[in-house]
C-alpha positions in Angstrom: 0.0 0.0 0.0 1.1 3.5 -0.7 -0.8 6.3 0.9 -3.8 4.0 1.5 -3.9 3.0 -2.1 -3.3 -0.6 -3.3 -0.1 -0.6 -5.4 -0.1 -2.7 -8.5 2.2 -2.9 -11.5 -0.4 -1.4 -13.7 -1.1 1.8 -11.8 2.6 2.6 -11.2 4.1 1.3 -14.4 5.1 4.8 -15.4 7.5 4.8 -12.5 8.5 1.2 -11.9 9.2 0.2 -15.5 12.3 2.5 -15.6 13.9 0.7 -12.7 15.3 -2.7 -12.0 12.1 -3.6 -10.1 10.2 -3.4 -13.4 12.4 -6.3 -14.7 12.1 -8.5 -11.6 8.5 -7.7 -10.4 6.5 -6.5 -13.3 7.8 -8.1 -16.5 4.4 -8.6 -18.1 3.2 -5.0 -17.5 6.6 -3.5 -18.5 7.1 -5.8 -21.5 10.2 -7.5 -20.1 9.2 -11.1 -20.7 11.9 -13.2 -22.3 13.1 -13.9 -24.9 14.5 -10.7 -26.4 16.5 -9.9 -29.5 19.1 -7.2 -28.9 20.5 -4.9 -31.5 23.7 -2.9 -31.4 23.3 0.6 -30.1 26.6 1.5 -31.9 28.8 -0.5 -34.2 32.3 -1.5 -32.9 34.8 0.9 -34.4 37.9 -0.9 -33.2 39.1 -4.5 -33.0 39.4 -4.5 -29.2 36.5 -5.4 -26.9 36.2 -5.5 -23.2 35.0 -8.7 -21.7 32.3 -8.4 -19.0 31.8 -5.4 -16.6 34.7 -3.9 -14.8 35.5 -5.6 -11.5 36.7 -3.5 -8.6 38.1 -5.1 -5.5 40.2 -4.2 -2.5 42.5 -5.7 0.0 42.1 -4.5 3.6 44.2 -4.2 6.8 42.9 -5.5 10.1 41.9 -3.1 12.9 44.2 -2.7 15.9 44.3 -0.9 19.2 45.6 2.6 19.1 49.1 3.3 20.6 51.3 6.2 21.5 49.7 9.6 21.0 46.8 8.0 19.1 45.8 6.2 22.3 46.0 9.5 24.3 43.9 11.3 21.7 41.3 8.4 21.6 40.9 8.5 25.4 40.1 12.2 25.8 37.6 12.8 28.6 34.4 14.7 28.0 33.6 18.0 29.7 30.0 19.1 30.4 31.1 22.8 30.2 32.2 22.4 26.6 28.7 22.6 25.3 29.6 24.8 22.4 32.4 24.5 19.8 34.1 22.1 20.4 31.1 20.2 21.6 32.6 17.7 24.1 30.0 17.8 26.8 29.1 14.1 26.4 30.7 10.7 25.8 31.4 9.7 22.3 29.4 7.0 20.5 32.1 4.9 18.9 35.7 5.6 18.2 37.3 8.7 16.9 40.3 7.2 15.2 40.6 4.0 13.2 43.9 2.4 14.0 45.1 -0.4 11.8 47.7 -3.2 11.9 49.6 -3.0 8.5 51.3 -6.3 9.2 48.0 -8.2 9.2 45.2 -8.4 6.6 41.5 -8.3 7.4 39.9 -11.7 6.8 36.2 -11.1 7.8 33.3 -12.4 5.8 32.2 -8.9 4.8 34.2 -5.7 4.3 31.7 -3.4 6.1 29.1 -3.9 8.8 26.8 -0.9 9.1 23.8 -0.1 11.3 20.6 -0.4 9.4 18.6 2.8 9.1 15.1 2.9 10.5 12.8 1.0 8.2 15.7 -0.6 6.3 14.8 -3.5 3.9 14.9 -6.9 5.4 16.9 -8.3 2.5 19.9 -6.2 3.6 19.3 -6.1 7.4 19.8 -9.1 9.7 18.1 -9.7 13.0 20.7 -7.5 14.7 19.8 -4.6 12.4 23.2 -4.8 10.8 23.9 -4.4 7.1 26.7 -6.6 5.8 28.1 -5.2 2.6 30.8 -6.5 0.1 31.3 -10.2 0.7 34.7 -11.9 0.8 36.2 -13.7 -2.2 39.5 -15.5 -2.8 41.7 -14.5 -5.7 45.0 -16.4 -6.2 45.2 -17.1 -2.4 44.5 -13.5 -1.3 41.3 -12.3 0.4 39.6 -9.6 -1.6 36.3 -7.7 -1.3 34.8 -7.0 -4.7 32.0 -5.2 -6.5 30.9 -5.7 -10.2 30.4 -2.3 -11.7 27.3 -3.4 -13.7 25.8 0.1 -13.5 28.8 2.3 -12.5 26.9 5.5 -11.6 24.6 3.6 -9.2 27.4 1.4 -7.9 29.8 4.3 -7.1 27.0 6.2 -5.4 26.3 3.3 -3.2 30.0 2.7 -2.4 30.4 6.4 -1.5 27.4 6.3 0.8 28.8 3.3 2.8 32.4 4.7 2.7 33.6 1.6 0.9 37.1 3.2 0.6 38.3 3.8 4.1 41.4 3.7 6.4 41.5 -0.1 6.3 41.9 -0.2 2.6 45.3 -1.3 1.5 44.9 -1.2 -2.3 42.0 -0.9 -4.8 42.2 -2.6 -8.2 40.0 -2.1 -11.2 40.5 -5.0 -13.6 39.1 -6.1 -16.9 40.0 -8.4 -19.7 40.4 -7.2 -23.3 40.3 -9.3 -26.5 41.9 -8.1 -29.8 40.2 -9.7 -32.7 42.2 -11.2 -35.6 45.5 -10.8 -33.8 44.1 -13.2 -31.1 45.7 -11.2 -28.3 44.2 -11.6 -24.8 45.1 -8.8 -22.4 44.7 -8.6 -18.6 44.4 -5.0 -17.7 44.5 -3.8 -14.1 44.7 -0.2 -12.6 45.9 -0.4 -9.1 45.7 2.4 -6.5 47.8 1.8 -3.3 47.4 3.8 -0.2 50.6 5.0 1.4 51.2 5.8 5.1 50.0 9.4 4.7 46.8 8.4 2.9 48.0 9.4 -0.5 47.1 7.3 -3.6 49.8 5.9 -5.8 48.4 4.6 -9.0 50.0 2.4 -11.7 48.8 0.3 -14.6 49.6 -3.4 -15.0 49.0 -5.0 -18.4 49.9 -8.5 -19.5 49.1 -9.6 -23.0 49.0 -13.3 -24.0 48.5 -14.9 -27.4 47.9 -18.5 -28.2 50.2 -20.2 -30.7 48.1 -20.9 -33.8 47.6 -24.5 -35.0 49.7 -23.9 -38.0 52.6 -22.5 -35.9 52.5 -25.1 -33.2 54.5 -27.8 -35.1 57.2 -25.2 -36.0 57.4 -24.1 -32.4 57.8 -27.6 -31.1 60.3 -28.5 -33.8 62.4 -25.5 -33.0 62.3 -26.3 -29.2 63.4 -29.9 -29.9 66.2 -28.6 -32.2 67.4 -26.2 -29.5 67.3 -28.9 -26.9 69.3 -31.3 -29.1 71.8 -28.7 -30.0 72.4 -27.7 -26.4 72.6 -31.3 -25.4 75.2 -32.0 -28.0 77.2 -29.0 -26.9 77.0 -30.2 -23.3 78.4 -33.6 -24.3 81.3 -31.9 -26.2 82.1 -29.7 -23.2 82.2 -32.8 -20.9 84.4 -34.6 -23.4 86.7 -31.6 -23.5 87.0 -31.5 -19.7 87.8 -35.2 -19.7 90.2 -35.3 -22.6 92.1 -32.0 -22.2 93.2 -31.5 -18.6 95.3 -28.5 -19.6 92.3 -26.5 -20.9 91.1 -23.2 -19.6 89.0 -24.5 -16.8 87.2 -21.3 -16.0 86.0 -20.7 -19.6 85.2 -24.4 -20.2 83.2 -24.7 -16.9 81.2 -21.6 -17.8 80.6 -22.9 -21.3 79.4 -26.2 -19.7 77.1 -24.4 -17.3 75.6 -22.2 -20.1 74.9 -25.2 -22.3 73.4 -27.2 -19.4 71.1 -24.3 -18.5 70.0 -24.0 -22.1 69.3 -27.8 -22.4 67.3 -28.0 -19.1 65.4 -24.8 -19.8 64.3 -26.0 -23.3 63.0 -29.2 -21.8 61.2 -27.5 -19.0 59.6 -25.0 -21.4 58.4 -27.7 -23.7 56.8 -29.8 -20.8 55.2 -26.8 -19.0 53.9 -25.3 -22.3 52.1 -28.5 -23.2 50.2 -28.4 -19.9 48.8 -24.8 -20.4 45.2 -24.3 -21.2 44.7 -22.1 -24.3 43.8 -18.5 -23.3 40.8 -18.6 -25.7 39.4 -21.5 -23.6 40.0 -19.5 -20.3 38.2 -16.5 -21.7 35.3 -18.7 -22.7 35.1 -20.0 -19.2 35.2 -16.5 -17.9 32.2 -15.5 -20.1 30.2 -18.4 -18.8 30.6 -17.4 -15.2 28.0 -14.7 -16.0 26.2 -16.4 -18.9 25.4 -19.5 -16.8 24.1 -17.4 -13.9 20.6 -18.6 -12.7 18.7 -17.4 -9.7 18.1 -14.1 -7.9 19.4 -12.4 -4.8 22.8 -11.6 -3.4 23.8 -15.1 -2.5 23.5 -16.4 -6.1 25.3 -13.3 -7.4 28.2 -13.8 -4.9 28.6 -17.4 -6.1 28.9 -16.2 -9.7 31.5 -13.6 -8.5 33.5 -16.4 -6.8 33.4 -18.4 -10.0 34.6 -15.4 -11.9 37.6 -15.1 -9.5 38.3 -18.8 -9.8 38.7 -18.5 -13.6 40.7 -15.3 -13.1 43.0 -17.2 -10.8 43.7 -19.7 -13.6 44.4 -16.8 -15.9 46.6 -15.2 -13.3 48.7 -18.4 -12.9 49.0 -18.7 -16.7 50.1 -15.1 -17.1 52.5 -15.6 -14.1 53.9 -18.7 -15.9 54.4 -16.5 -19.0 56.1 -13.8 -17.0 58.4 -16.3 -15.3 59.5 -17.7 -18.6 60.1 -14.2 -20.0 62.4 -13.5 -17.1 64.1 -16.9 -17.4 64.6 -16.4 -21.1 66.0 -12.9 -20.5 68.6 -14.3 -18.0 69.5 -17.2 -20.3 70.1 -14.7 -23.1 72.4 -12.8 -20.8 74.4 -16.0 -20.2 74.6 -16.6 -23.9 75.6 -13.0 -24.5 78.4 -13.3 -21.9 79.5 -16.6 -23.5 79.7 -14.9 -26.9 81.8 -12.1 -25.4 84.2 -14.7 -24.0 84.4 -16.4 -27.4 85.4 -13.0 -28.9 88.3 -13.0 -26.5 89.9 -15.7 -28.6 90.6 -13.3 -31.4 93.0 -10.3 -31.0 90.8 -7.8 -32.8 87.5 -9.1 -31.4 88.9 -9.2 -27.9 88.9 -5.4 -27.6 86.0 -5.4 -25.0 87.3 -8.2 -22.8 90.9 -7.1 -22.9 90.1 -3.5 -22.2 88.1 -4.4 -19.1 90.6 -7.0 -18.0 93.5 -4.5 -18.3 91.7 -1.8 -16.4 90.1 -3.9 -13.7 92.4 -2.7 -10.9 92.0 1.0 -11.8 88.2 0.6 -12.2 87.9 -1.1 -8.8 89.6 1.8 -7.0 87.7 4.3 -9.1 84.4 2.8 -8.2 85.4 2.6 -4.5 86.1 6.4 -4.5 83.0 7.1 -6.6 80.7 5.1 -4.4 81.8 6.7 -1.1 81.4 10.2 -2.5 78.1 9.4 -4.2 76.5 7.9 -1.1 77.8 10.7 1.1 76.4 13.4 -1.2 73.0 11.5 -1.4 72.7 11.3 2.4 73.7 15.0 2.8 71.1 16.1 0.2 68.4 14.0 1.9 69.3 15.3 5.3 69.4 18.9 4.5 67.0 19.3 1.5 64.6 16.4 1.9 62.0 18.5 3.7 62.0 21.2 1.0 62.8 19.6 -2.3 60.7 16.7 -3.6 63.6 15.0 -5.4 65.5 14.5 -2.1 62.5 13.6 0.2 64.1 10.4 1.3 67.6 8.8 1.1 66.3 6.3 -1.6 64.7 9.1 -3.6 67.9 11.2 -3.2 70.1 8.4 -4.6 67.7 7.9 -7.6 67.6 11.6 -8.3 71.4 11.8 -8.3 71.5 8.9 -10.7 69.3 10.9 -13.1 71.5 14.0 -12.6 74.6 11.9 -13.4 73.2 11.1 -16.8 72.4 14.7 -17.5 68.6 14.5 -17.1 68.6 17.6 -15.0 70.8 19.7 -12.6 68.2 22.2 -11.3 65.6 20.4 -9.1 62.0 21.0 -10.0 61.0 23.1 -7.0 64.4 24.5 -6.0 63.3 28.0 -7.0 60.9 27.9 -4.0 63.9 27.8 -1.6 64.9 31.0 0.1 67.6 32.2 2.5 70.0 29.6 3.9 68.3 26.7 2.1 69.1 28.3 -1.3 72.8 28.5 -0.3 72.8 24.9 0.9 71.2 23.7 -2.3 73.8 25.4 -4.6 76.7 24.1 -2.4 75.4 20.6 -3.0 74.7 21.2 -6.8 78.2 22.7 -7.4 79.9 19.9 -5.5 78.0 17.3 -7.5 78.9 19.0 -10.8 82.6 19.5 -10.1 83.4 16.4 -8.3 81.1 13.7 -9.8 80.0 15.0 -13.1 83.0 16.8 -14.5 85.9 15.0 -12.7 85.1 11.4 -11.7 83.0 10.7 -14.8 85.8 11.8 -17.1 88.3 9.9 -15.0 86.3 6.8 -15.8 86.3 7.6 -19.5 90.1 8.2 -19.4 90.7 4.8 -17.7 88.7 3.0 -20.5 90.3 4.9 -23.3 93.8 4.4 -22.0 93.2 0.7 -21.6 91.7 0.5 -25.1 94.7 2.2 -26.7 97.0 -0.3 -25.0 94.9 -3.2 -26.4 95.1 -1.7 -29.9 98.9 -1.4 -29.6 99.2 -5.0 -28.6 97.1 -6.1 -31.5 99.2 -4.0 -34.0 102.4 -5.6 -32.6 101.1 -9.2 -33.1 102.7 -10.5 -36.2 100.2 -13.4 -36.7 97.1 -11.2 -36.3 94.7 -11.1 -39.2 91.1 -9.7 -39.5 88.3 -11.8 -38.1 86.8 -13.0 -41.4 90.1 -14.1 -42.8 90.7 -16.1 -39.6 87.2 -17.6 -39.9 88.0 -18.8 -43.4 91.4 -20.0 -42.3 89.8 -22.1 -39.6 88.1 -24.0 -42.3 90.9 -24.0 -44.8 93.7 -25.2 -42.5 92.2 -28.5 -41.5 91.4 -29.2 -45.2 95.0 -28.4 -46.1 96.3 -30.7 -43.4 94.0 -33.5 -44.6 94.9 -33.0 -48.3 98.7 -33.0 -47.6 98.3 -35.8 -45.0 100.1 -33.7 -42.4 99.7 -34.8 -38.8 97.5 -32.9 -36.5 98.7 -29.6 -35.0 99.3 -31.1 -31.6 101.8 -33.7 -33.0 103.7 -30.9 -34.7 103.7 -28.7 -31.6 105.0 -31.7 -29.6 107.8 -32.3 -32.0 109.0 -28.6 -32.0 108.7 -28.4 -28.2 110.8 -31.6 -27.9 113.6 -29.9 -29.8 113.3 -26.8 -27.6 113.5 -28.9 -24.4 116.7 -30.6 -25.7 118.3 -27.2 -26.3 120.5 -26.0 -23.3 118.9 -23.1 -21.5 122.0 -20.9 -22.2 121.9 -21.6 -26.0 119.8 -19.9 -28.6 117.1 -22.3 -29.6 117.9 -22.9 -33.3 116.2 -25.6 -35.5 117.9 -26.4 -38.8 115.8 -27.4 -41.7 117.3 -30.9 -41.6 116.6 -31.0 -37.8 113.1 -29.7 -38.5 112.6 -32.5 -41.0 113.8 -35.1 -38.5 111.9 -33.6 -35.6 108.6 -33.6 -37.4 106.6 -36.8 -37.9 107.7 -39.1 -40.7 104.6 -38.4 -42.7 105.9 -34.8 -43.3 109.3 -35.8 -44.7 109.8 -34.4 -48.1 107.2 -31.7 -47.5 108.8 -29.5 -44.9 109.3 -26.7 -47.4 105.6 -26.7 -48.2 104.9 -26.6 -44.5 107.3 -23.6 -44.1 105.6 -21.9 -47.1 102.2 -22.5 -45.7 103.0 -20.8 -42.4 105.1 -18.1 -44.1 101.9 -16.9 -45.7 100.3 -16.6 -42.4 103.1 -14.8 -40.5 104.7 -11.9 -42.3 107.7 -12.0 -40.0 109.3 -14.9 -41.9 109.8 -12.5 -44.8 110.9 -8.9 -45.1 111.2 -6.4 -47.9 114.3 -6.0 -50.0 114.9 -2.6 -48.5 115.6 -4.3 -45.1 118.0 -7.0 -46.5 121.5 -6.6 -45.0 124.9 -7.8 -46.0 127.6 -9.0 -43.7 129.6 -6.3 -42.2 127.2 -3.5 -43.2 124.3 -1.8 -41.6 120.6 -2.3 -42.5 120.7 -0.2 -45.7 119.3 -0.7 -49.2 121.8 -2.0 -51.7 120.8 0.5 -54.3 118.3 3.1 -55.2 116.2 0.9 -57.5 113.8 -1.3 -55.5 113.2 -3.7 -58.3 116.9 -4.3 -58.9 117.3 -4.8 -55.2 114.5 -7.3 -55.2 115.9 -9.3 -58.1 119.4 -9.4 -56.8 118.3 -10.3 -53.3 116.2 -13.2 -54.7 119.1 -14.5 -56.7 121.3 -14.4 -53.7 118.6 -16.2 -51.7 118.5 -18.9 -54.3 122.3 -19.3 -54.3 122.4 -19.5 -50.5 119.4 -21.6 -49.8 119.3 -24.1 -52.7 122.4 -26.1 -51.6 121.2 -26.2 -48.0 117.7 -27.4 -49.0 119.0 -30.2 -51.3 118.9 -32.8 -48.5 115.2 -32.0 -48.0 114.1 -31.5 -51.6 116.5 -33.9 -53.3 116.9 -33.3 -57.0 113.4 -31.9 -57.4 113.7 -28.1 -56.8 110.2 -27.2 -58.2 108.8 -26.7 -54.7 111.7 -24.4 -53.8 111.4 -22.3 -56.9 107.7 -22.1 -56.3 108.3 -20.8 -52.9 110.8 -18.2 -54.2 108.6 -17.0 -57.1 105.5 -16.8 -55.0 107.4 -14.7 -52.5 108.7 -12.4 -55.3 105.1 -12.1 -56.6 104.1 -10.8 -53.2 106.8 -8.1 -53.4 108.6 -9.8 -50.5 111.6 -12.1 -50.3 112.9 -14.7 -47.9 114.9 -12.9 -45.2 118.6 -13.6 -45.7 119.8 -14.2 -42.2 123.7 -14.3 -42.3 123.8 -16.5 -39.3 122.7 -19.1 -41.8 125.9 -20.8 -43.2 125.7 -22.6 -46.6 126.6 -26.3 -46.6 129.0 -25.9 -49.6 132.4 -24.1 -49.9 132.0 -20.3 -49.8 132.3 -18.6 -53.2 132.9 -15.1 -52.0 134.6 -13.1 -49.3 131.2 -12.3 -47.8 130.4 -16.0 -47.5 133.8 -16.6 -45.9 133.2 -14.0 -43.3 129.8 -15.5 -42.5 131.3 -19.0 -42.3 134.0 -17.8 -40.0 131.5 -16.1 -37.8 129.4 -19.3 -37.1 129.6 -23.0 -37.5 125.8 -23.4 -37.3 123.9 -24.9 -40.3 121.1 -23.2 -42.1 118.2 -22.9 -39.7 114.8 -21.6 -38.8 114.1 -20.5 -35.2 110.9 -21.3 -33.3 108.4 -18.5 -33.2 109.0 -16.0 -30.4 112.7 -16.6 -30.1 113.9 -14.0 -32.6 112.6 -11.5 -35.2 111.3 -12.7 -38.5 111.1 -16.4 -37.6 108.7 -19.2 -38.5 105.8 -19.7 -36.0 105.3 -23.2 -34.5 
């Protein structure tokens, strides 16, 4: 009854049909009987669509007893004489302050328990005349209190009336799910507002996008995973074999290589197994839709069950997105290990080792530099926070002060945002800090660091330029393929056997004597499979190392200084080559026999390269001397014609 009149759907349809009651109580009169056919109010203009209404939920702190001055303030006595402002002439009904325990979360069944107003509806008020609002739900293990914003203007008005956001609120999250058509991208979007200790709101957006691998791409993805797994497993086996076989290897580098390959192998296997267990995101979104589409019944209890079903599906989606994020982080770290391994590999080549050698050569200086830099940086940060933190936002805390100085160091700014508001002594204090920072850190120490790096780099470049065997990276890559093929074609033994033979000769040489290996000795020292091809072996390595040859301008004669024999370079070259043939041919006869084709090939190839065999006049021919010069050489030394191991003298054959 309303004012003594019997209320029916018919006589109040002008009022009730525009509200939710018209749908639930008067469907016949208002024309709300199912089934309906809905039409678009507006066409979709973009490929993105939001799934379901926005869900807003909060986490809450538990209440606690007040302490310190809050307890004093809470327990103020009343005074009957204070009957005007402030009116304290009677005891309070309830508490003044709401004290909370930030180390403990609220876990009650409802977020709010309010007194029912007089004449409140029974559907909302229990027998104790208490209204319980915003039921508890569980979301990935946390207790949350949620509201579906089905009609935002009404929902927000109701939330404001009950003070839904209060001192117990830790954070409020507005979340929704977005689907991008055609690209098949599923996005979880959350806007999170956290409440700090002073009651300020700090908002940030969290967005994670996920896309299912299409049916056509799945076989390719699985095949690439298997290929990566097999490749890393093969590399792991090779590393283990190297550790077992070569006890004299670089253990640090080999162990890191072993670790990197083991991590890659294990990770590929874990990724493949865990990915196969994931539910496609399209299926998860379909389940999420049906938490609302499958809703039956009326009342708050049924609606809360639907809300919990929504959070159950959201929990599955949360775990799947967390799985995705964890693998993104794992992949990021594995890529770093691979990048570091590649940098270590670059260290094997003189020109590519610029980064590692530069850092290695400057480690000691950089350590002491960073020690000084860290002490000054931290001291200035603390001083700025101590003196300016209450006035300048950029230095409000020690942590914020350190972050601000980091931005200043990279030149982002030097004049703080609200420094112009300072006055008096604070202005002087600020500029003392700013000038100290600029002079000591920015202009001095930062340039000291650059000087350390540049000086070390120049030393590395000088070392590379002085290395006689150094070639560019791509030539060495080709040589790494060509050399084994050359060894196989000529049936030369492996490089280790050759090294062992040369080292044996060196070990048999007295420490006080100059280590000299004659060509005959070289032929005897090397494995028998190389007999008769020592000259080819010498020629092969002469092409690699320029120090085994020198230009005609540097050829010297006995008893003279290192001067050119004449002004005409071509004549010098020709005469030097002829002399080299006369000196070397008799000596090399024991190696070549009657066949001197290889020797002439060596000489003419050298001439074609505008270089000649270096005539070392410590080399004595094995036949009687034909000139006074040769007699002087023979008298000076009784050694036979020789080549010296690499590193023992200038212009000598490498091992």
